[in-house]
C-alpha positions in Angstrom: -6.2 -21.1 20.5 -3.2 -18.7 21.8 -3.8 -15.0 22.6 -1.4 -14.0 19.8 -2.2 -16.7 17.3 -3.7 -14.6 14.6 -1.0 -11.8 14.7 0.8 -11.0 11.6 4.0 -9.3 11.3 5.5 -8.0 7.9 8.6 -6.2 8.7 10.5 -4.7 5.7 9.6 -7.4 3.3 11.1 -7.0 -0.3 10.6 -9.7 -2.9 12.6 -9.9 -6.2 11.7 -12.7 -8.7 14.7 -14.7 -10.3 13.4 -12.8 -13.5 14.8 -9.6 -12.1 11.0 -8.4 -11.2 11.0 -6.5 -8.1 7.5 -7.3 -6.9 7.8 -5.7 -3.4 9.8 -3.3 -1.7 10.5 -2.6 2.2 6.9 -3.5 3.2 6.0 -3.3 6.5 2.5 -4.1 8.5 1.4 -5.1 11.6 -2.1 -7.0 12.0 -3.7 -7.8 15.5 -5.5 -11.2 16.3 -9.1 -11.1 15.0 -8.3 -8.1 12.9 -9.9 -7.7 9.2 -7.7 -6.0 7.1 -7.8 -5.3 3.3 -5.0 -4.5 0.5 -6.2 -2.5 -2.3 -4.0 -1.3 -5.3 -3.6 -1.5 -9.0 -2.7 -4.8 -10.7 0.9 -5.4 -10.3 1.1 -3.7 -6.7 2.3 -7.1 -5.2 -1.0 -7.8 -3.3 -1.1 -11.5 -4.1 2.8 -11.8 -3.9 2.3 -10.3 -0.3 -0.5 -12.9 0.6 1.7 -15.8 -0.7 4.6 -14.9 1.8 2.3 -14.6 4.8 0.8 -17.9 3.9 4.6 -19.2 3.5 3.9 -20.2 -0.3 6.9 -17.7 -1.3 9.9 -16.6 0.4 10.9 -13.0 1.0 14.3 -11.7 -0.8 14.7 -9.5 2.3 13.0 -8.7 5.5 10.8 -10.8 7.6 7.2 -12.6 7.9 5.9 -13.8 11.5 2.7 -15.4 12.2 1.9 -15.7 16.1 5.3 -14.4 16.7 7.4 -17.0 14.6 9.0 -16.5 11.4 7.1 -18.1 8.4 9.5 -20.5 6.9 6.9 -22.6 4.9 3.2 -23.3 4.2 1.3 -23.6 7.7 -1.8 -25.2 8.9 -2.9 -22.6 10.9 -3.1 -20.2 8.0 -6.2 -20.9 5.5 -6.0 -19.5 1.8 -9.1 -18.7 -0.4 -8.3 -17.9 -4.0 -10.7 -16.1 -6.6 -11.7 -19.4 -8.1 -13.3 -21.9 -5.8 -10.6 -24.7 -6.7 -13.3 -27.5 -6.0 -12.4 -31.1 -7.5 -15.4 -31.6 -9.7 -15.5 -35.6 -9.0 -15.8 -35.1 -5.1 -19.2 -33.8 -3.4 -19.6 -30.4 -1.4 -19.1 -32.5 1.5 -15.8 -34.4 0.2 -14.6 -31.3 -1.0 -14.9 -29.4 2.5 -13.4 -32.7 4.3 -10.2 -32.6 1.7 -8.0 -30.7 4.3 -8.9 -33.4 6.9 -7.5 -36.1 4.7 -4.3 -33.9 3.6 -3.5 -33.5 7.4 -4.1 -37.1 8.3 -7.1 -36.2 10.8 -9.9 -38.5 11.9 -12.5 -38.1 9.1 -15.0 -39.4 11.1 -15.0 -37.0 13.9 -15.0 -34.1 11.1 -18.2 -35.2 9.6 -20.5 -33.3 11.9 -18.3 -30.6 12.3 -18.3 -30.0 8.3 -21.8 -30.4 8.2 -22.2 -27.6 10.7 -19.9 -25.4 8.8 -22.2 -25.9 5.5 -25.1 -24.9 7.7 -23.3 -21.9 8.7 -22.7 -20.7 5.4 -26.0 -21.7 3.9 -25.3 -24.7 2.0 -27.1 -27.4 4.2 -28.9 -29.8 2.0 -26.2 -29.2 -0.7 -23.9 -31.7 0.8 -24.1 -34.3 -1.8 -24.0 -31.9 -4.7 -21.3 -31.6 -7.1 -19.6 -28.5 -7.7 -21.1 -28.3 -11.5 -24.5 -28.4 -10.1 -23.8 -25.1 -7.8 -24.0 -21.6 -8.8 -20.8 -19.4 -8.3 -21.8 -18.1 -5.3 -22.5 -21.5 -3.9 -18.9 -22.8 -5.0 -17.2 -20.0 -3.1 -19.3 -20.7 -0.2 -18.1 -24.6 -0.3 -14.6 -23.2 -0.8 -15.0 -21.0 2.4 -16.1 -24.1 4.2 -13.4 -26.1 3.1 -10.9 -23.1 4.7 -12.7 -23.4 8.0 -13.2 -26.9 8.9 -9.4 -26.8 10.3 -10.4 -23.5 12.2 -7.2 -21.7 11.1 -6.7 -18.6 13.4 -5.9 -16.7 9.8 -7.4 -16.6 6.4 -6.0 -15.1 3.5 -8.2 -14.3 0.7 -7.1 -13.2 -2.7 -10.1 -11.6 -4.4 -12.3 -14.6 -3.6 -15.6 -12.8 -4.8 -14.0 -11.0 -7.6 -15.4 -13.2 -10.2 -19.1 -13.1 -9.0 -21.8 -10.7 -10.2 -22.3 -7.7 -8.2 -25.5 -8.9 -6.3 -23.7 -12.1 -5.4 -20.7 -10.4 -4.3 -22.7 -8.3 -1.9 -24.5 -11.4 -0.5 -21.3 -12.9 0.0 -19.6 -9.9 1.7 -22.5 -9.9 4.2 -22.2 -13.6 4.7 -18.4 -13.1 5.1 -19.0 -10.4 7.7 -21.5 -12.4 9.7 -19.2 -15.6 9.7 -16.0 -13.5 10.7 -17.9 -11.8 13.2 -19.0 -15.6 15.0 -15.6 -16.8 14.6 -13.2 -14.0 15.4 -10.4 -15.1 12.9 -7.9 -12.6 11.7 -8.5 -12.1 7.6 -6.1 -10.4 5.0 -8.5 -9.7 2.2 -7.2 -8.7 -1.2 -9.5 -6.7 -3.7 -9.5 -4.3 -6.3 -12.5 -2.6 -5.2 -12.1 0.2 -2.5 -15.9 0.1 -1.6 -15.5 -3.5 -0.8 -12.6 -3.1 1.4 -14.2 0.0 3.3 -17.4 -2.2 3.8 -15.4 -5.1 5.2 -12.5 -3.8 7.1 -11.2 -2.6 10.0 -8.2 -1.0 8.3 -7.0 -0.7 4.6 -3.8 -0.9 3.1 -3.1 1.0 0.1 -0.6 -0.2 -2.2 1.3 1.3 -5.1 3.2 -0.1 -8.0 6.7 -0.1 -9.4 7.9 -1.7 -7.1 5.3 -2.9 -4.9 5.1 -0.7 -1.8 2.7 0.3 1.0 1.3 4.1 0.0 -0.9 4.5 3.2 -3.1 2.7 5.9 -6.6 4.1 6.2 -8.6 3.4 9.3 -12.2 2.5 8.9 -14.3 4.5 11.4 -17.5 2.3 10.5 -19.3 0.8 13.8 -19.9 -3.0 13.3 -22.2 -4.8 12.8 -22.6 -3.6 9.2 -25.3 -3.7 6.8 -25.4 -2.4 3.1 -27.1 0.7 4.6 -23.7 1.8 5.9 -22.9 2.6 2.1 -25.1 5.7 2.3 -23.2 7.2 5.4 -20.8 10.2 5.1 -17.9 8.3 7.0 -18.0 5.8 4.2 -17.6 8.1 1.4 -15.2 9.9 3.1 -13.2 6.6 3.7 -13.3 5.5 0.3 -12.4 8.7 -1.2 -9.1 8.9 1.3 -8.0 5.6 -0.2 -8.7 6.9 -3.8 -6.6 9.8 -3.3 -3.6 8.0 -2.0 -4.0 5.7 -5.2 -4.3 9.2 -7.6 -7.5 8.3 -8.8 -9.7 11.0 -7.0 -8.2 13.8 -8.8 
């Protein structure tokens, strides 16, 4: 993997849809390789739109998005995307779902089998390779979805509220699991969430966004040491960082 493969550049990006809706205006942010950056803000601030622009699923109306120093002009193999719902095929087993990108990209399936099983062990799904999505809990389904993203070793992972539909306890476990995996693999992660506390717990930096149109209000550094446990939520630095983000959103007054 190239040294700058996980670098993301968003330069004065705006997005206006054919309907006339201005989703984003002049958004700029640079993300370094291996960095964990969360985007927070109210519904309609363009968080998911920005994620799709980085992933090459949408084109900007103005400005430029780069990945690894190269302009994004369409979907890329080196960018993995994970959504709020697991989007697993119900007729495929866990292992078959994880191997789906290998088939789509025309890669050698046999060589990927051991790797897929290793990733399933990494996320705590060993022994569930032959299960179908309906036989898994919501948290397990999201673990399988994450495994499917990891199978191609993308240097960048885009996560659009991946744990938003889970109960609070499962969500906390998934956050800890995600930090553990990220610590081992070192990929660049952009994480979209409505939860300020989740953003503080996970991130190196938090991009706070506002609406009408979607724009960057502030970038908040997270001064918390790694590795992190749930205990960090009791620290004064955690509370101060969360309050700072809330102030920019106007919800701390």
